[in-house]
N, C-alpha and C positions, 0 to 999 in steps of 0.2 A: 436325349437329343431329341430338338423338331425339324422340321423342315426349314425354320429359319435358324437355325444353327443352334451350337450348346447353350444351356440354359444357363442364366447367372449363375455364380456363387454366392453364400449367404456367409457372414459372420455371424456365428451364434455366440454370444458370452452367456456363460451359465456355468451352473454346478455340474458336476462327473461324479458318479458313483462307480465302484469297481463292480459292483452287484447291482441290478435293477435296470428299470428303462425309465429314469428321470432324468430332468436336466439336458443336459447335449447329449446323455446315451441317447435318449428319446428323438432329440430333433436332428443328430446327425442319421441314425438309421432310417427314419421316415423320410427326410427328405431327399438324401443320396437312393435311398428305395425309388423315388420319384425322379430320378436323373440330375438332381441339383447338388454340385460339391457344395462342400461344408467347410468353413474355417473356423473350428471351434476352438475357443479360449475359455479355459477353466477358472472359474472364481474362485472357487473350493473344490476339493478333493475328498471324498468320503468314502469308506469300503460299502457301506448301505445307507439306505432312504433313513433318516434322523426317526421317523416316527416307527422303526423297529427296536429303537433304544440308542443310548449313549454311544458314540465312537469318536474314532480318533480323526481330527478334522487338519486338513493340509491347507494353507492358504497362503498365497504369495506375497512377500512383501509389499507395500505400496510401491517403493521404485521398482523392484522388479515388473509388477503388472503393469505399471506405465511404459517401461521400458519395451515390454512385450507388444504393447498395443502400438507404440510408436514404430518398431521393427515392420510390424503388418504395413501401417502406412507409405512406410518407405520402400516396403518391396517392390520388384518390377511385376507381379501379378496383379497390381490394384484393380486393372482393367477389368479383371474378371466377375469384380464384385459389382452384385445390383442391390442387395438387401442386407439389414443388420437385424437381428433377432438378439433382443436383450432380455433376461430373465433375470434369474436367483443372482443377487448380489451379497457378497460376504461382508460387506461393509459400507458406510456413507462415502468414504473415499474411494473405492472401486466404482460406486456409481456416479461419482463426479468425474473420475478420470475417463469413464465410458461416455458421459455426456459431451465432452470435449472429442475424444475419438469419434462419435458419432458427426459431432458438427463439422470437424476437419474433414473425413470422409464425405459426407454430404457435399464441402465445397469443391474437393475434387471429383466427383462422381454425382453430377448435377443428374437428377431424377432417381436417387435412393431413393429406396423405402424401409423407412426405420418401422418395425413392430414391436413395441415395447410389451412385454407379459410381464405385469409389476407382481411379483410372486412375492407377497407381505405376510399373507395369512388366510384364515378358513374361518370354519364355525366356532373354533375354539379360540379365536382371535390373532392377532400378531403373533407370529413365528420369527420375526427378526425385530432388532432393536427400533424403536419409535423413531430415533436418528436414521436408520437405513431406509424405512420406509418413507420417510421425508424426502430424504434425497434421491430415492427411485421417483417420486412424484414429482420432484422439483427439477432433475436433472435429465432424467428418460423420458417420462411421460408426456409433458410439457410441449415437448419439441415433437414427439412421434406421430407419423402418418396412419398408424394403426395402433391398437392396442385390445389386450385381452384379460379383461379382469375376471376375477368370479365373484358373486353377488358381494359377499362379505369384503373382499378387496376393494369394490366399488365402493360401498359405503363408508368405508374408514376413508378411500383418497376424497372423496366428496365431502366427508365432516356431517353426514346424515343418516338418519336410522336406518337400518336394514329395509329395503322395499318389500313390499308384500304383493305388487302386482306388476304387470307390464309399463302401466303407465308411468308409475312410480319409477321403476328401474330404469324407462328412458329417461324420465327429469333428471337424475341423478347423473344418469352416462351425459348427459349434454353439458353439465355442470362441469364435469372430469375433463370432458374431451378426452384425445383430439377427433378431429371430423370424422373418424371412423374408427368404429369401436364393437367390438364382439364383447357382450356379458355371458359368460359362461355360469351354468347352473341358475339361469334364471328363473322366475315362477313363470309356469305353462299354463295353456289356456285350457286344458283339458286336464282331468283329474288323472290321477297316477302316472302323470309324465313332466319331465324336466326341459328347460330352453335354454338354447343358445339364440340371446337377441342382438341381432345387429341392426347398428344405428350407421345412416350415411347421411350426409346432407339432403340423398334426393328419396329418404323415407326409410323405413324401418321394416325388417325381415326377421319372422322367428322361426326356427328349426325345433321341432318336439320330439322326443322321443321317450319310450318306457322310462321311469324310474328304475334304477338298480340300487339294493341296498348292500353297502360294504363294498365299493367299488377299488378296485387295485390303487396302487400308488402310479401317480405321473400321468393321466388323463389331460389334464390342463397344458403340459409341455407339450404332449403329442398334439393335440389341438393347434394350438399356437403355430407350431412349427408347419402341420399341413395344410392350414390356412394360407399361412405365408407361400407356401411352396405352389398351393393352386393358383394364388394371385400371381406370381411372378410366369406361370406356366400362359398367364393370359386370360385366366377364368375373372368372370366378372364377380363381383360382392357375394350375390346370393349364392350364385353356382357354387363359390368357394367355401361359401357357409355350409351349403348342404351336403357338398361332396366330404369336406372334413369333420362333420357331425356325424355323418353315416358310418365315416371309418374309425372314429373314436368309438362310437357307441358300440361299434359289434368288435372290436379290439377288446372294449371292457367286458361284453359279457361274455365273450370266450374264454377270457382270462377266469373270470367270476365262475364259469360253469366248470371248470377244472379247479377250480380251488385255490388257485393262484394269488399272493398276495401283490405280485408284480405284473404287471403286462409282459405278455410272451409276444414281441414284435417279430421275432423270426420266423415262430409257428405261424402267424397269422400277417405274414406280408402281402397274401392276397386281399384281404380287407383294406390294407392302405393302397393299393394301387387300384382296386376295383371293389369296392364295397358292395355286397350284396344285400345290407341291411337297408330299410328305407327310413326317412325321417319324416315328418308332417312338416312341408315347408306352405307358409303363408304371409302374404303382407300384412301389415296392421298400421294402422294409425294411432300414433303417438303426438303427446304437444309436440310443437314446433317441428315436425315432419313436412316437408315436403312431397307428397304423394303423386307421383305421375300416373 
């Protein structure tokens, strides 16, 4: 809670795992730790992250999923909602239904922020069907206020090659939209580092930190959640980028030191609230940016 009253609720539409800290497990913990209520909508439920091996997958029927979203729209608490975070989609139909939900929610809640985390792939290629990835691009990313693709997702969404530097990354980001976007795992300016590149109409800012080998699952979900939470708390884009990047780096580094394949958010709650890790933040000039 702040001096101006309770922070708004976030509707988070993504995956759920019984064990681990990915998808909604990461989003709910991180946002609620920072004082923001979360309405969690699970697109699929899994015993653990699919990177650990095959497992049972529970996915709601399309009619159930749409009815669930409709019930949220008709609830008497809709005035609490200030943002939607969309992440992993189990099917193209879910992406389409979620797009309709966001559009109707935006109509009822002017000023709503929609952050799209287009979870479609990584260095190994797409890990959802091409139809699902296309539906996320067309029904969710296209109308979002913010997006947080990783470098490989950005290249697929833009239909271009994997960018090798910040200028090429920024060019692809502007092709994809939306107006405000953070590319995670972007090329860094300094050797041995990795970057998160913020693109806004006002310009571009890069946050760099040391590259860690073999990071645990979930940093992308955690970053999207923390960025949105910081924005809803009133922080400007560069400050939200800096603090979210520092928190994620610290959580990843601590989990890696413990030899964990999962983020350990309960143990590292302090890093979410007030990270002690530092990131190197600098404004950069990229094509098409208006630098103030």
